VEXKOLVO-245041 format. One line per 2 residues: number of its first residue (from 1); for each residue x negated, y, z of C-alpha. Coordinates in steps of 0.001 Angstrom, whole numbers, plus 500000, padded with zeros to 6 digits. Each point is the difference from the previous one (the first is absolute). Layout:
N
NUM> X/Y/Z  ...
END
This chain:
108
1> 308227/836642/542267  498526/499252/496672
3> 497509/503207/498403  501629/499827/496520
5> 502631/502481/498684  501999/498627/497221
7> 503340/497870/499491  499746/495972/501122
9> 502363/497235/499282  502612/499086/501891
11> 502519/497468/498222  500995/499729/496482
13> 503253/501472/499132  501929/496948/499268
15> 499312/499066/503613  502270/502182/501129
17> 503344/500330/498002  502169/503252/500133
19> 502202/500398/503665  497389/498222/501336
21> 496403/500612/502619  497208/497620/501442
23> 496885/501051/501997  496639/500303/499140
25> 496751/500659/500913  497438/502255/499513
27> 496571/500086/502161  502341/498847/502925
29> 502239/502522/500015  503851/498567/498812
31> 502668/501704/497889  502928/499525/498610
33> 500209/499614/496618  503955/500971/498400
35> 500539/499450/496442  503294/502835/499912
37> 501786/499327/496301  496417/499607/498784
39> 498012/502255/501447  497358/498652/502621
41> 499304/502223/503300  498684/499156/502974
43> 500034/500923/503737  498283/499028/502872
45> 501642/496592/500932  500525/500644/504199
47> 502965/501118/500907  499482/503549/502384
49> 503028/498979/502498  498518/496464/501221
51> 497455/498818/497776  502038/498321/497248
53> 498934/498738/497248  501436/501607/496942
55> 499243/498102/497378  501904/497563/501438
57> 502608/502354/499583  503105/500597/497591
59> 499969/502345/496975  502893/501482/499453
61> 499808/502831/497000  497129/502335/501029
63> 499864/498994/504118  498445/496202/501716
65> 501611/499005/503061  497749/498878/503039
67> 501355/496641/501112  500079/499995/503115
69> 502102/502921/501380  501142/501322/496222
71> 498098/503522/499943  500206/501339/496137
73> 497195/502209/498205  499614/500936/496596
75> 496880/498432/498659  499249/502945/497423
77> 500030/503098/502925  499724/497276/503504
79> 502630/501892/501350  502792/498618/501919
81> 503150/501495/499030  501591/500051/503799
83> 496809/501970/500675  498023/501348/497396
85> 497157/500783/503084  499352/496505/500014
87> 498378/498645/497113  497261/497113/498957
89> 497630/500786/497710  499775/499688/496197
91> 497466/498953/497650  499359/501073/496925
93> 500884/496527/497551  499123/499565/496070
95> 500160/497609/497697  498150/498595/497690
97> 500680/497933/496918  501410/497164/502330
99> 498150/500855/503021  501404/501635/503083
101> 497226/502367/501922  500208/502407/502517
103> 496995/503068/500698  497823/499978/502149
105> 498330/500383/502812  502891/500691/501169
107> 500701/502429/502709  503509/498734/502000
END
């Protein structure tokens, strides 16, 4: 983990079109970066069910679906709609110009 605090660029706005998600890496930690109708969100990339890569999943509104077994999570809250006690950690995201940035250090 790095010792700095602030924001780090993980993608360009046009690299993650609305309605899509992708996997990004920050200091060895993988995140699912999602574009929900122009608003960027990020969650831990690892599905707690079986370790599936959420960034390779499907985005439906603000729900990301794991490509392995279909578990879904709200990318705004991290909660699983079917059981809100199960969640994935969320990471703060901002857009500066064309840069999509996540807040560091990450605390997942």
